[in-house]
C-alpha positions in Angstrom: 98.1 99.9 57.0 101.3 101.6 58.1 102.0 101.1 61.8 102.2 104.9 62.5 98.8 105.5 60.8 97.2 102.7 62.9 98.8 104.2 66.1 97.5 107.6 65.2 93.9 106.3 64.7 94.1 104.4 68.0 95.3 107.6 69.8 92.4 109.6 68.2 89.9 106.9 69.4 91.4 107.0 72.9 91.1 110.8 73.1 87.6 110.7 71.7 88.5 112.6 68.6 86.8 109.9 66.5 84.0 107.5 67.3 84.4 103.8 67.4 82.3 103.5 64.3 84.6 105.9 62.5 87.7 104.0 63.7 86.2 100.8 62.3 85.4 102.3 59.0 88.9 103.9 58.6 90.7 100.8 59.8 88.8 98.3 57.6 89.1 100.6 54.6 92.9 100.5 55.1 93.1 96.7 55.2 92.6 95.8 58.9 90.1 92.9 59.3 86.8 93.9 60.9 87.4 91.4 63.7 90.9 92.7 64.5 89.7 96.3 64.3 86.8 95.6 66.7 89.1 94.0 69.3 91.5 97.0 69.1 88.6 99.4 69.5 87.2 97.6 72.5 90.6 97.6 74.2 91.2 101.3 73.7 87.7 102.3 74.8 87.9 100.1 77.9 91.3 101.6 78.8 89.8 105.1 78.5 86.9 104.1 80.8 87.8 104.1 84.5 87.2 100.6 86.1 86.4 98.9 82.8 88.2 95.8 81.7 90.2 96.1 78.4 89.0 92.6 77.4 85.4 93.5 77.8 83.0 93.6 74.9 79.2 93.7 74.3 76.7 92.7 71.7 75.5 95.8 69.7 72.4 94.1 68.4 69.7 92.5 70.5 67.9 89.3 70.0 64.7 89.7 67.9 61.3 88.9 69.1 61.1 86.0 66.7 64.3 84.6 68.1 63.0 85.1 71.6 59.8 83.2 70.9 61.8 80.4 69.4 63.9 80.3 72.6 60.7 79.9 74.6 59.5 77.1 72.4 62.8 75.3 72.9 63.1 75.8 76.6 59.6 74.9 77.8 57.4 71.8 76.9 54.4 73.9 75.8 51.2 72.0 75.1 48.8 73.2 72.4 45.7 74.5 74.3 42.8 72.1 74.2 40.5 75.1 74.4 40.3 78.7 75.5 38.5 80.5 78.3 38.3 80.0 82.0 39.6 81.8 85.0 42.8 81.4 87.0 42.8 82.5 90.6 46.0 83.2 92.6 45.9 83.7 96.4 47.8 86.5 98.1 48.0 87.3 101.8 48.7 90.9 101.0 46.8 93.4 98.8 48.4 95.3 96.0 49.8 98.8 96.7 48.8 100.6 93.6 47.6 100.2 90.0 50.3 102.6 88.7 53.3 100.4 87.9 55.9 103.2 88.1 55.2 104.1 91.7 54.7 100.5 93.1 57.3 98.9 95.4 55.6 95.7 96.4 55.6 92.1 95.1 51.8 91.7 95.0 51.4 94.7 92.7 54.0 93.3 90.3 51.9 90.2 89.7 49.3 92.5 88.1 51.6 95.1 86.5 53.8 92.7 84.5 50.7 91.3 82.9 48.9 94.6 82.1 51.8 97.0 81.2 54.6 96.6 78.7 58.2 97.7 79.1 60.8 98.1 76.4 62.3 94.8 77.5 61.8 92.4 80.3 63.4 89.4 82.1 63.4 86.2 80.1 61.8 83.3 82.1 64.6 81.1 80.8 67.6 82.8 82.4 66.6 86.4 83.5 68.4 88.0 80.5 66.7 91.0 78.8 64.4 90.1 76.0 62.0 92.1 73.7 58.7 93.4 75.1 57.3 96.6 73.6 60.5 96.9 71.6 60.8 94.2 68.9 64.6 94.7 69.0 67.3 97.3 69.8 70.8 98.3 68.8 73.6 99.7 70.8 76.1 102.1 69.3 79.7 101.0 68.8 80.8 103.2 71.8 78.2 101.4 74.0 76.3 104.6 74.9 73.3 105.0 72.5 70.5 102.5 72.7 67.9 102.6 69.8 64.7 100.7 70.5 62.3 99.8 67.7 58.8 99.7 69.0 56.3 97.2 67.7 54.2 99.2 65.2 51.0 97.3 66.1 51.2 98.0 69.8 48.1 99.7 71.2 47.0 100.7 74.6 43.9 99.0 76.0 41.8 102.0 75.1 42.7 101.6 71.4 45.2 104.4 71.2 48.6 103.6 69.6 51.7 103.2 71.8 54.3 105.7 70.5 57.8 106.7 71.4 56.3 109.9 73.0 54.6 107.6 75.5 57.9 106.0 76.3 59.5 109.5 76.8 56.7 110.5 79.1 57.0 107.3 81.1 60.7 107.9 81.6 59.9 111.5 82.6 57.5 110.1 85.2 60.3 108.2 86.9 63.1 110.7 86.6 61.2 113.9 87.4 62.3 115.5 90.7 58.7 115.3 92.0 58.4 111.6 91.0 57.1 109.1 93.5 59.0 106.3 91.9 61.5 104.2 93.9 63.2 103.5 90.6 64.4 107.0 90.2 67.9 106.5 91.7 68.5 103.5 89.4 67.7 105.5 86.3 69.6 108.6 87.5 72.7 106.3 87.7 72.7 105.2 84.1 70.5 107.5 81.9 72.0 110.7 80.4 69.2 111.6 77.9 66.4 110.1 75.8 64.2 111.2 72.9 61.6 110.0 70.4 63.1 109.7 67.0 59.8 109.0 65.4 56.5 107.3 66.4 58.1 103.9 66.7 61.8 104.6 67.5 63.0 105.6 71.0 66.6 106.6 71.6 68.3 106.5 75.0 71.9 107.7 75.8 73.6 106.2 78.8 76.0 108.1 81.0 78.7 105.5 80.4 79.2 101.9 79.2 77.3 100.4 82.2 76.9 96.6 82.6 73.4 97.2 83.9 72.1 99.9 81.6 69.1 97.9 80.3 68.2 96.5 83.7 68.3 99.9 85.4 66.3 101.7 82.7 64.4 100.0 79.9 63.4 97.0 82.0 62.3 99.2 85.0 60.0 101.7 83.3 56.5 100.6 82.6 55.0 102.4 79.6 51.9 104.4 80.6 49.7 106.4 78.2 50.7 110.1 78.1 47.2 111.1 77.0 45.7 109.7 80.2 48.3 110.6 82.8 49.7 114.0 81.5 47.0 116.1 83.2 48.0 114.7 86.6 51.1 116.1 88.3 53.7 113.4 89.1 53.6 114.2 92.8 49.8 113.4 92.8 50.0 110.0 91.1 49.6 108.1 94.4 46.0 109.2 94.9 45.1 109.5 91.2 42.0 107.4 90.1 44.2 105.4 87.8 46.3 104.4 90.8 43.5 103.6 93.2 41.2 102.0 90.7 38.4 104.5 91.3 38.3 105.2 87.5 39.0 101.9 85.6 39.2 104.0 82.4 42.5 105.4 83.6 44.0 102.0 84.3 45.3 101.5 80.8 48.4 99.5 79.7 49.4 97.6 76.6 50.1 94.1 78.0 48.5 90.8 77.3 45.8 91.4 80.0 43.5 94.4 80.6 42.5 95.7 84.0 38.9 94.8 85.1 38.5 95.7 88.8 40.2 96.2 92.1 38.1 95.6 95.3 40.6 96.6 97.9 41.5 93.9 100.4 39.4 91.4 98.4 40.6 90.9 94.8 42.1 92.3 91.6 40.9 90.9 88.3 42.5 91.3 84.8 41.0 90.0 81.6 42.4 88.8 78.3 43.5 91.4 75.8 42.5 90.0 72.5 44.3 92.8 70.7 47.7 92.2 72.2 50.4 93.1 69.7 52.2 89.7 70.0 49.6 87.2 68.6 51.6 84.2 69.9 51.1 85.5 73.5 47.5 86.4 73.5 46.3 84.6 76.6 44.2 81.5 76.3 42.3 82.1 79.6 39.6 84.7 80.0 40.8 86.2 83.2 43.2 86.1 86.1 42.3 87.1 89.6 44.6 87.9 92.5 42.4 87.1 95.6 43.4 88.7 98.9 43.1 86.4 101.9 45.2 87.8 104.7 45.0 84.7 107.0 47.5 82.2 105.7 45.7 79.0 106.7 42.5 80.2 105.0 44.4 81.1 101.9 45.9 77.6 101.7 42.6 76.0 102.3 41.3 77.5 99.0 44.0 75.6 97.0 43.0 72.4 98.7 39.3 72.8 98.0 39.8 74.0 94.5 38.6 77.5 95.1 42.0 78.8 93.9 44.6 77.6 91.4 47.9 79.1 92.5 49.2 79.6 96.0 52.6 80.2 97.5 53.0 77.6 100.3 54.7 78.3 103.6 57.4 75.7 104.2 55.8 74.3 107.3 52.7 73.5 105.3 54.1 71.6 102.3 53.7 68.1 103.8 50.1 68.8 105.0 49.1 70.3 101.6 50.4 67.3 99.8 48.6 65.0 102.1 45.3 66.9 101.9 45.5 67.4 98.1 47.9 64.8 96.5 46.9 65.9 93.0 48.3 69.4 93.5 51.5 70.2 91.6 54.2 71.5 93.9 57.2 73.4 92.5 60.1 74.5 94.7 62.9 76.6 93.2 65.6 79.1 94.0 64.8 82.7 93.7 66.4 86.2 94.1 64.2 86.7 97.1 65.5 87.0 100.7 64.3 88.0 104.1 66.0 90.6 106.2 65.9 92.8 109.3 66.0 96.5 108.7 67.3 98.6 111.6 66.5 102.3 111.3 69.9 104.1 111.5 68.5 107.6 111.7 70.0 109.1 114.9 67.3 111.7 115.1 64.7 108.9 115.6 66.7 106.7 117.9 70.3 105.9 119.0 69.7 102.2 119.2 71.0 101.0 115.8 73.5 103.7 114.9 76.6 101.7 116.0 77.9 98.8 113.8 78.7 96.5 116.8 75.1 96.8 118.0 73.8 95.7 114.7 76.3 92.9 114.6 75.2 91.8 118.1 71.6 91.6 116.9 72.7 89.1 114.3 75.0 87.0 116.5 72.1 86.5 118.9 70.0 84.6 116.4 70.4 80.9 115.6 69.5 81.1 111.9 70.4 77.5 111.3 67.8 76.5 113.8 65.2 78.7 112.2 66.0 77.4 108.7 65.6 73.8 109.8 62.7 74.0 112.2 60.6 76.9 110.9 61.5 77.0 107.2 61.8 73.2 107.0 64.9 73.3 104.9 63.5 75.4 102.0 65.6 78.4 102.9 69.3 78.7 103.8 71.0 81.3 106.1 72.2 84.2 104.1 75.9 84.5 104.2 76.6 87.7 102.3 74.1 89.6 100.3 74.3 87.9 96.9 71.5 85.3 96.3 72.0 81.9 94.7 70.7 83.0 91.3 73.3 85.8 91.1 76.6 85.2 89.2 78.3 86.8 92.2 77.0 84.3 94.7 80.1 83.2 96.6 79.4 82.4 100.2 82.9 81.0 100.6 84.3 84.5 100.1 82.1 86.1 102.7 84.3 87.7 105.3 81.9 87.7 108.3 79.5 84.8 109.0 76.9 85.5 111.7 76.9 82.2 113.4 74.9 81.8 116.6 77.1 83.3 119.3 75.1 84.9 122.1 78.2 85.4 124.3 79.9 87.4 121.5 76.6 89.4 121.1 76.6 90.3 124.7 80.3 91.2 124.6 79.7 93.6 121.6 76.8 95.3 123.5 79.0 95.7 126.6 81.8 97.2 124.6 79.3 99.6 122.9 78.3 100.9 126.3 74.9 99.2 126.6 74.9 97.9 130.2 72.4 95.5 131.7 69.7 97.3 133.7 68.0 96.0 136.9 65.0 94.8 134.8 67.2 92.7 132.5 67.1 95.3 129.7 70.2 97.1 128.6 70.4 100.9 128.7 72.8 103.6 127.7 72.7 107.3 128.5 69.3 106.9 130.1 67.9 105.1 127.0 66.5 101.6 127.3 67.2 99.2 124.5 63.6 98.6 123.6 62.0 98.8 120.2 59.1 97.8 118.0 59.6 95.3 115.1 57.1 95.6 112.2 56.3 92.5 110.1 53.7 91.5 107.5 50.3 90.2 108.5 49.5 86.7 107.2 53.1 85.6 106.8 53.0 82.3 108.7 56.8 81.9 108.8 57.2 85.4 110.1 54.6 84.7 112.7 56.8 81.9 114.0 60.1 83.6 113.6 59.2 86.8 115.5 58.5 85.2 118.9 61.9 83.4 118.6 63.7 86.7 117.7 62.0 88.3 120.7 63.2 85.5 123.1 66.7 85.5 121.6 67.2 89.2 122.0 65.6 89.2 125.4 68.4 86.8 126.5 71.1 89.4 125.7 69.1 92.3 127.3 67.2 93.7 124.4 63.4 94.2 124.5 61.5 93.8 121.2 57.7 94.4 120.8 56.2 92.7 117.7 53.8 94.7 115.5 52.0 92.7 112.8 50.3 94.8 110.1 49.1 94.7 106.5 51.9 95.0 104.0 50.6 98.3 102.6 50.7 99.9 106.1 54.1 98.4 106.7 55.5 99.8 103.5 54.0 103.3 104.2 55.9 103.3 107.5 59.1 101.9 105.8 59.1 104.6 103.1 58.4 107.4 105.6 61.2 106.0 107.8 59.0 106.2 110.8 59.8 102.7 112.1 62.3 101.3 114.7 63.0 98.0 112.9 61.2 95.8 110.4 61.2 92.3 109.0 60.7 92.3 105.2 61.2 90.3 102.0 63.1 91.8 99.0 63.8 90.7 95.5 67.0 91.4 93.7 67.6 91.5 89.9 69.8 88.6 88.7 72.5 91.0 87.6 73.9 91.3 91.2 73.8 95.1 91.5 72.5 96.1 94.9 72.7 99.9 94.8 69.0 100.5 95.0 69.0 99.1 98.5 72.4 100.3 99.9 73.6 103.5 98.1 73.6 106.7 100.1 71.4 108.4 97.5 68.8 105.6 97.4 66.6 106.9 100.3 62.8 106.7 99.6 61.1 107.7 97.4 64.1 107.4 95.1 65.2 103.9 96.2 64.6 101.2 98.8 67.2 102.3 101.4 64.6 102.8 104.1 67.2 102.1 106.9 69.4 105.0 105.9 72.6 102.9 105.4 75.5 104.9 103.9 79.1 103.9 103.1 81.0 106.0 100.6 83.3 103.0 99.7 80.3 100.9 98.8 79.1 103.7 96.5 82.5 104.0 94.9 82.7 100.3 94.2 79.1 100.4 93.0 80.1 103.0 90.4 83.1 100.9 89.4 81.2 97.6 89.0 78.5 99.3 86.9 81.3 100.1 84.3 83.0 96.7 84.4 82.0 94.7 81.4 84.2 91.7 82.2 82.0 89.3 84.1 84.6 87.8 86.4 86.1 91.1 87.4 82.6 92.6 87.9 81.7 89.7 90.1 84.7 90.3 92.3 83.7 93.9 92.8 80.1 92.8 93.7 81.5 90.4 96.3 83.7 93.2 97.7 80.6 95.4 98.0 78.6 92.6 99.6 81.3 92.1 102.3 81.2 95.8 103.1 77.4 95.8 103.7 77.5 92.4 105.4 80.3 93.3 107.8 78.5 96.5 108.8 75.0 94.9 108.9 73.7 97.5 106.5 70.7 95.2 106.8 70.4 92.0 108.8 70.4 89.4 106.0 68.5 86.4 107.3 67.6 83.8 104.7 67.8 83.2 100.9 64.3 81.8 100.2 63.2 79.1 97.9 59.7 79.6 96.6 57.2 76.8 97.0 54.2 77.1 94.7 51.2 74.8 94.7 49.0 74.8 91.5 45.9 73.1 90.4 46.4 70.1 88.1 43.8 71.7 85.7 46.4 74.3 84.8 48.6 73.5 81.8 51.7 75.3 80.6 52.2 76.8 84.0 56.0 76.9 84.8 56.9 79.0 87.8 60.6 79.6 88.4 63.0 82.0 89.9 62.6 84.5 87.1 58.8 84.8 87.4 56.0 83.1 89.2 53.6 84.2 86.5 56.0 84.5 83.5 54.2 81.7 81.7 50.6 83.0 82.4 49.8 84.1 78.8 50.5 80.5 77.7 48.4 78.9 80.4 45.3 77.0 79.5 42.8 75.3 81.8 40.8 72.1 81.5 37.1 72.7 81.2 34.9 71.8 84.1 
């Protein structure tokens, strides 16, 4: 091809006059190899996209379901079930929030939703990458904007109705509508431009740009609910709908490997095998799975020792005693994307306490997190330096600019400089306001029950009064989402992609995100926009680290610990492989020994 003709085509591609697909067709027809033409196109498109790397590329065709199932067989030592049937019971100290997956924001609910509802794609239990779920496969257009998902033609809801692309459209609507109750709305608003049903089994989604996180912030997040059941109910009323509360089990309809059976609030949730699941290889071997609610942690653990339950998360302080009492139990400890944090409400109309950055920094310097990690968490957690967890590709504690080491003298100095002077009663005050607040934390969390008194004492020593308030997780989350709290102690779980906008962006306030504290930094948002468009992994990681330092320096939240999960399971369970990508990811393959 003449050089001037090639230059003309590249200029047309850069201006957007021709598509990448058209450029490849014209270039290869004129004698340029397909590989060379593709490299040229990627470079031009990246240069035309602010913040994107000119060396970045992407796969335009997903892995197929058959390839994914083969991956699973290679990655895990599955045993052929010796039989089918039986029940698996998992203990939880907190009840689920809702049976509607698109308005849930708690971990307990996810244990049920990921087994009963399908998504277009979901996290692989191997490495957290996106793999086929309701979609057998998908393609991405050459310009990186249009995603075409091919739904499994045999997929049916639990009431027997076929799952169609119109259900997918409706499910996306339920998250993106202005009246939606979904905390995932801000994520989808970032990346989704439009979507439509092409035919019954083809769903097309157009992204706003060539985002690195398009699938994770859209197709992976939206659970597919049946339009024929939910359409009569306004999105704003979904929280109290019978299909969310369980009052009408006929409305709790998904298309996953398990079907809903019953929810007795504050007691248990039971799901049963879906014999008609559209992936025959993943039809469960067990009859049922029950999440049993036992708020008192010691009582919960006793059930795994006595054999009344099969799966339990174990507090770090109890690992040795559990092993001693029940040596046959299988104990798995693994890194996760979970962390614990302090959330300080920054709304000045509620309280002036946490508005100033130095005050929030003082709160962190007053705590000996190394001591807590060693004596309370027994070495199964590490102090969080920065906001990226160990499973993130952007985990780089050595690049963290501020480390909140234990330094009560510095904490006191920061409070002095911020104008909080010590009162006669030993509590600081400023402008007639005492530095006194309430800290909410979850009932039944043994580690939190030990941490909070220490926090209370440590803050008391620098002139801050904290009153503990233990409550059920549902009550705590209601207060968090309504932003009616002073401060709270919570767990959170990131995605493995490293993006943290749903917790820290200015526009991620509830109900459209998890930014309950009201943190806002325009520079964070700018970098967040840039990293979303960066397809080069190394350059994107550096942007994520820069973002992390902004939040960490300003104590957008008080990052405490990166947690390892410790799970005890009954030896009668086979094919149970919990890991950082899912405590119940292998549940459809689990089989149990007969009594």
